[in-house]
N, CA, C and O atoms as a GROMACS GRO file, in nm:
protein
  320
    1SER      N    1   0.092  -0.124   0.007
    1SER     CA    2   0.014   0.009  -0.002
    1SER      C    3   0.094   0.124   0.016
    1SER      O    4   0.208   0.119   0.061
    2GLU      N    5   0.027   0.242  -0.024
    2GLU     CA    6   0.093   0.368  -0.021
    2GLU      C    7   0.154   0.390   0.105
    2GLU      O    8   0.273   0.421   0.108
    3GLU      N    9   0.076   0.376   0.226
    3GLU     CA   10   0.108   0.404   0.351
    3GLU      C   11   0.243   0.336   0.398
    3GLU      O   12   0.329   0.394   0.464
    4GLU      N   13   0.251   0.196   0.352
    4GLU     CA   14   0.342   0.104   0.375
    4GLU      C   15   0.483   0.138   0.296
    4GLU      O   16   0.592   0.115   0.348
    5THR      N   17   0.469   0.192   0.172
    5THR     CA   18   0.564   0.233   0.092
    5THR      C   19   0.629   0.367   0.142
    5THR      O   20   0.749   0.389   0.127
    6LYS      N   21   0.538   0.461   0.207
    6LYS     CA   22   0.612   0.575   0.260
    6LYS      C   23   0.686   0.547   0.426
    6LYS      O   24   0.776   0.614   0.476
    7GLN      N   25   0.627   0.447   0.476
    7GLN     CA   26   0.689   0.396   0.613
    7GLN      C   27   0.815   0.338   0.564
    7GLN      O   28   0.916   0.379   0.622
    8LYS      N   29   0.833   0.246   0.466
    8LYS     CA   30   0.969   0.211   0.437
    8LYS      C   31   1.072   0.298   0.400
    8LYS      O   32   1.190   0.278   0.430
    9GLU      N   33   1.027   0.401   0.330
    9GLU     CA   34   1.116   0.521   0.271
    9GLU      C   35   1.143   0.603   0.384
    9GLU      O   36   1.256   0.651   0.392
   10ALA      N   37   1.048   0.631   0.485
   10ALA     CA   38   1.090   0.705   0.627
   10ALA      C   39   1.201   0.633   0.698
   10ALA      O   40   1.302   0.692   0.735
   11VAL      N   41   1.178   0.495   0.717
   11VAL     CA   42   1.281   0.416   0.785
   11VAL      C   43   1.407   0.407   0.703
   11VAL      O   44   1.515   0.408   0.762
   12LYS      N   45   1.402   0.399   0.576
   12LYS     CA   46   1.539   0.392   0.483
   12LYS      C   47   1.615   0.539   0.518
   12LYS      O   48   1.736   0.548   0.541
   13ALA      N   49   1.522   0.649   0.518
   13ALA     CA   50   1.592   0.792   0.545
   13ALA      C   51   1.670   0.795   0.683
   13ALA      O   52   1.786   0.834   0.696
   14VAL      N   53   1.599   0.755   0.771
   14VAL     CA   54   1.647   0.743   0.921
   14VAL      C   55   1.759   0.666   0.929
   14VAL      O   56   1.854   0.709   0.995
   15LYS      N   57   1.769   0.544   0.865
   15LYS     CA   58   1.891   0.452   0.874
   15LYS      C   59   2.015   0.532   0.798
   15LYS      O   60   2.129   0.536   0.842
   16ALA      N   61   1.974   0.591   0.684
   16ALA     CA   62   2.102   0.664   0.602
   16ALA      C   63   2.155   0.770   0.689
   16ALA      O   64   2.276   0.793   0.696
   17LYS      N   65   2.055   0.843   0.764
   17LYS     CA   66   2.088   0.962   0.838
   17LYS      C   67   2.187   0.915   0.946
   17LYS      O   68   2.299   0.965   0.955
   18ILE      N   69   2.138   0.807   1.036
   18ILE     CA   70   2.228   0.747   1.129
   18ILE      C   71   2.365   0.692   1.066
   18ILE      O   72   2.475   0.718   1.115
   19ALA      N   73   2.349   0.625   0.970
   19ALA     CA   74   2.481   0.568   0.906
   19ALA      C   75   2.575   0.679   0.876
   19ALA      O   76   2.692   0.661   0.910
   20LYS      N   77   2.543   0.787   0.820
   20LYS     CA   78   2.625   0.892   0.795
   20LYS      C   79   2.680   0.955   0.898
   20LYS      O   80   2.801   0.976   0.890
   21ASP      N   81   2.610   0.999   1.016
   21ASP     CA   82   2.657   1.101   1.108
   21ASP      C   83   2.675   1.025   1.249
   21ASP      O   84   2.744   1.073   1.338
   22GLY      N   85   2.611   0.908   1.262
   22GLY     CA   86   2.576   0.868   1.388
   22GLY      C   87   2.456   0.914   1.432
   22GLY      O   88   2.399   1.004   1.371
   23LEU      N   89   2.395   0.851   1.561
   23LEU     CA   90   2.285   0.862   1.630
   23LEU      C   91   2.272   0.991   1.693
   23LEU      O   92   2.190   1.081   1.669
   24ALA      N   93   2.377   0.986   1.789
   24ALA     CA   94   2.380   1.108   1.887
   24ALA      C   95   2.383   1.245   1.829
   24ALA      O   96   2.341   1.338   1.898
   25LYS      N   97   2.425   1.264   1.720
   25LYS     CA   98   2.450   1.392   1.650
   25LYS      C   99   2.330   1.448   1.615
   25LYS      O  100   2.318   1.570   1.610
   26HIS      N  101   2.219   1.356   1.584
   26HIS     CA  102   2.093   1.393   1.553
   26HIS      C  103   1.962   1.411   1.628
   26HIS      O  104   1.851   1.438   1.584
   27ILE      N  105   2.007   1.386   1.766
   27ILE     CA  106   1.919   1.375   1.865
   27ILE      C  107   1.928   1.490   1.985
   27ILE      O  108   2.030   1.479   2.052
   28ASP      N  109   1.854   1.579   2.017
   28ASP     CA  110   1.858   1.677   2.109
   28ASP      C  111   1.895   1.613   2.256
   28ASP      O  112   1.840   1.506   2.283
   29ASP      N  113   1.976   1.666   2.342
   29ASP     CA  114   2.009   1.624   2.479
   29ASP      C  115   1.884   1.581   2.558
   29ASP      O  116   1.891   1.479   2.626
   30LYS      N  117   1.760   1.660   2.553
   30LYS     CA  118   1.647   1.652   2.605
   30LYS      C  119   1.588   1.532   2.576
   30LYS      O  120   1.506   1.485   2.655
   31ASP      N  121   1.618   1.473   2.468
   31ASP     CA  122   1.532   1.341   2.422
   31ASP      C  123   1.613   1.222   2.418
   31ASP      O  124   1.576   1.124   2.353
   32LEU      N  125   1.728   1.223   2.484
   32LEU     CA  126   1.812   1.100   2.492
   32LEU      C  127   1.756   1.001   2.576
   32LEU      O  128   1.789   0.886   2.547
   33MET      N  129   1.671   1.017   2.682
   33MET     CA  130   1.626   0.932   2.773
   33MET      C  131   1.504   0.855   2.693
   33MET      O  132   1.484   0.736   2.713
   34ARG      N  133   1.433   0.926   2.611
   34ARG     CA  134   1.323   0.890   2.532
   34ARG      C  135   1.383   0.795   2.411
   34ARG      O  136   1.316   0.697   2.377
   35VAL      N  137   1.492   0.821   2.355
   35VAL     CA  138   1.564   0.726   2.276
   35VAL      C  139   1.582   0.586   2.348
   35VAL      O  140   1.532   0.484   2.302
   36LEU      N  141   1.651   0.590   2.457
   36LEU     CA  142   1.674   0.499   2.546
   36LEU      C  143   1.573   0.399   2.561
   36LEU      O  144   1.584   0.278   2.538
   37ILE      N  145   1.466   0.466   2.606
   37ILE     CA  146   1.336   0.390   2.636
   37ILE      C  147   1.304   0.330   2.503
   37ILE      O  148   1.297   0.208   2.496
   38GLU      N  149   1.283   0.404   2.393
   38GLU     CA  150   1.239   0.316   2.272
   38GLU      C  151   1.330   0.201   2.230
   38GLU      O  152   1.284   0.099   2.178
   39GLN      N  153   1.464   0.221   2.255
   39GLN     CA  154   1.567   0.126   2.211
   39GLN      C  155   1.536   0.006   2.304
   39GLN      O  156   1.544  -0.106   2.254
   40ASN      N  157   1.500   0.020   2.437
   40ASN     CA  158   1.474  -0.079   2.524
   40ASN      C  159   1.368  -0.169   2.484
   40ASN      O  160   1.370  -0.292   2.490
   41GLU      N  161   1.264  -0.083   2.435
   41GLU     CA  162   1.124  -0.145   2.381
   41GLU      C  163   1.164  -0.233   2.253
   41GLU      O  164   1.117  -0.347   2.243
   42CYS      N  165   1.241  -0.188   2.164
   42CYS     CA  166   1.281  -0.251   2.059
   42CYS      C  167   1.364  -0.384   2.098
   42CYS      O  168   1.346  -0.486   2.030
   43LEU      N  169   1.443  -0.386   2.191
   43LEU     CA  170   1.533  -0.484   2.241
   43LEU      C  171   1.429  -0.591   2.302
   43LEU      O  172   1.437  -0.709   2.269
   44ILE      N  173   1.338  -0.549   2.384
   44ILE     CA  174   1.243  -0.647   2.437
   44ILE      C  175   1.166  -0.718   2.339
   44ILE      O  176   1.147  -0.838   2.355
   45GLY      N  177   1.112  -0.648   2.226
   45GLY     CA  178   1.028  -0.703   2.144
   45GLY      C  179   1.128  -0.807   2.050
   45GLY      O  180   1.082  -0.917   2.021
   46LEU      N  181   1.251  -0.772   2.008
   46LEU     CA  182   1.341  -0.858   1.973
   46LEU      C  183   1.366  -0.977   2.047
   46LEU      O  184   1.375  -1.081   1.982
   47MET      N  185   1.381  -0.982   2.181
   47MET     CA  186   1.401  -1.083   2.252
   47MET      C  187   1.280  -1.186   2.262
   47MET      O  188   1.287  -1.306   2.288
   48GLN      N  189   1.164  -1.106   2.234
   48GLN     CA  190   1.032  -1.197   2.243
   48GLN      C  191   1.034  -1.272   2.096
   48GLN      O  192   0.978  -1.381   2.084
   49VAL      N  193   1.089  -1.221   2.006
   49VAL     CA  194   1.100  -1.287   1.881
   49VAL      C  195   1.208  -1.387   1.868
   49VAL      O  196   1.200  -1.476   1.784
   50ASN      N  197   1.297  -1.378   1.938
   50ASN     CA  198   1.391  -1.468   1.948
   50ASN      C  199   1.329  -1.606   2.026
   50ASN      O  200   1.358  -1.722   1.995
   51ALA      N  201   1.259  -1.574   2.108
   51ALA     CA  202   1.192  -1.692   2.175
   51ALA      C  203   1.097  -1.762   2.113
   51ALA      O  204   1.062  -1.874   2.148
   52ILE      N  205   1.039  -1.682   1.993
   52ILE     CA  206   0.950  -1.761   1.906
   52ILE      C  207   1.009  -1.792   1.767
   52ILE      O  208   0.941  -1.838   1.675
   53ALA      N  209   1.137  -1.763   1.758
   53ALA     CA  210   1.213  -1.782   1.629
   53ALA      C  211   1.198  -1.927   1.563
   53ALA      O  212   1.210  -1.947   1.442
   54VAL      N  213   1.175  -2.013   1.645
   54VAL     CA  214   1.154  -2.145   1.599
   54VAL      C  215   1.035  -2.150   1.499
   54VAL      O  216   1.025  -2.232   1.408
   55SER      N  217   0.952  -2.058   1.526
   55SER     CA  218   0.817  -2.056   1.445
   55SER      C  219   0.832  -2.019   1.280
   55SER      O  220   0.736  -2.018   1.202
   56GLY      N  221   0.961  -1.991   1.245
   56GLY     CA  222   0.988  -1.971   1.088
   56GLY      C  223   0.962  -1.840   1.071
   56GLY      O  224   0.995  -1.751   1.150
   57LEU      N  225   0.886  -1.821   0.943
   57LEU     CA  226   0.856  -1.684   0.907
   57LEU      C  227   0.799  -1.600   0.984
   57LEU      O  228   0.829  -1.481   0.988
   58GLY      N  229   0.697  -1.661   1.064
   58GLY     CA  230   0.615  -1.571   1.167
   58GLY      C  231   0.704  -1.487   1.252
   58GLY      O  232   0.682  -1.369   1.281
   59GLY      N  233   0.807  -1.557   1.290
   59GLY     CA  234   0.902  -1.476   1.367
   59GLY      C  235   0.971  -1.361   1.306
   59GLY      O  236   0.977  -1.248   1.353
   60ASP      N  237   1.032  -1.411   1.175
   60ASP     CA  238   1.087  -1.288   1.096
   60ASP      C  239   0.972  -1.170   1.084
   60ASP      O  240   1.018  -1.058   1.109
   61ALA      N  241   0.852  -1.172   1.054
   61ALA     CA  242   0.782  -1.087   1.030
   61ALA      C  243   0.772  -1.015   1.164
   61ALA      O  244   0.773  -0.892   1.158
   62VAL      N  245   0.763  -1.067   1.276
   62VAL     CA  246   0.744  -0.990   1.417
   62VAL      C  247   0.872  -0.918   1.420
   62VAL      O  248   0.859  -0.798   1.444
   63ALA      N  249   0.993  -0.959   1.403
   63ALA     CA  250   1.125  -0.890   1.403
   63ALA      C  251   1.098  -0.771   1.329
   63ALA      O  252   1.102  -0.660   1.382
   64MET      N  253   1.069  -0.789   1.205
   64MET     CA  254   1.058  -0.666   1.105
   64MET      C  255   0.958  -0.548   1.167
   64MET      O  256   0.981  -0.427   1.161
   65ILE      N  257   0.850  -0.606   1.222
   65ILE     CA  258   0.761  -0.513   1.271
   65ILE      C  259   0.794  -0.426   1.387
   65ILE      O  260   0.761  -0.308   1.395
   66HIS      N  261   0.865  -0.495   1.481
   66HIS     CA  262   0.935  -0.421   1.598
   66HIS      C  263   1.046  -0.338   1.547
   66HIS      O  264   1.052  -0.225   1.595
   67THR      N  265   1.139  -0.374   1.456
   67THR     CA  266   1.242  -0.287   1.404
   67THR      C  267   1.179  -0.181   1.323
   67THR      O  268   1.236  -0.074   1.302
   68GLY      N  269   1.075  -0.206   1.282
   68GLY     CA  270   1.025  -0.080   1.193
   68GLY      C  271   0.969   0.017   1.293
   68GLY      O  272   0.997   0.137   1.288
   69LEU      N  273   0.895  -0.031   1.377
   69LEU     CA  274   0.821   0.061   1.490
   69LEU      C  275   0.937   0.147   1.560
   69LEU      O  276   0.927   0.268   1.582
   70TYR      N  277   1.045   0.068   1.593
   70TYR     CA  278   1.165   0.153   1.658
   70TYR      C  279   1.216   0.270   1.582
   70TYR      O  280   1.236   0.379   1.636
   71TYR      N  281   1.239   0.240   1.436
   71TYR     CA  282   1.265   0.356   1.349
   71TYR      C  283   1.170   0.465   1.336
   71TYR      O  284   1.202   0.584   1.346
   72SER      N  285   1.041   0.420   1.311
   72SER     CA  286   0.918   0.521   1.316
   72SER      C  287   0.932   0.620   1.429
   72SER      O  288   0.927   0.742   1.416
   73THR      N  289   0.953   0.546   1.553
   73THR     CA  290   0.937   0.633   1.682
   73THR      C  291   1.048   0.714   1.676
   73THR      O  292   1.033   0.834   1.703
   74LEU      N  293   1.169   0.666   1.643
   74LEU     CA  294   1.307   0.722   1.650
   74LEU      C  295   1.295   0.862   1.579
   74LEU      O  296   1.350   0.962   1.623
   75GLU      N  297   1.217   0.860   1.464
   75GLU     CA  298   1.235   0.963   1.391
   75GLU      C  299   1.167   1.089   1.441
   75GLU      O  300   1.186   1.201   1.395
   76LYS      N  301   1.089   1.058   1.537
   76LYS     CA  302   1.025   1.194   1.599
   76LYS      C  303   1.127   1.244   1.672
   76LYS      O  304   1.136   1.367   1.667
   77TYR      N  305   1.209   1.185   1.740
   77TYR     CA  306   1.316   1.260   1.812
   77TYR      C  307   1.443   1.322   1.747
   77TYR      O  308   1.515   1.405   1.803
   78LEU      N  309   1.466   1.268   1.610
   78LEU     CA  310   1.583   1.333   1.535
   78LEU      C  311   1.561   1.474   1.502
   78LEU      O  312   1.459   1.518   1.448
   79LYS      N  313   1.665   1.542   1.537
   79LYS     CA  314   1.677   1.684   1.479
   79LYS      C  315   1.646   1.694   1.328
   79LYS      O  316   1.689   1.614   1.245
   80LYS      N  317   1.570   1.796   1.302
   80LYS     CA  318   1.523   1.832   1.148
   80LYS      C  319   1.651   1.901   1.096
   80LYS      O  320   1.655   1.944   0.980
   0.00000   0.00000   0.00000
């Protein structure tokens, strides 16, 4: 869908920005705790996925969803 395509492009842009300059450069100091919280949430989700990884493609889909959510949320805290 168009929304999914936009989401994928937004994630791609965030990843490129982080890869170029690093994450800390693009985050205001006041938002660092929020980023840590979001990272923890992502890691928790990925650990859940690891626990169900034996389920095959279902586990892969859940991992992609959690990672996508992390980058979508992280985008809110990046300096423009």
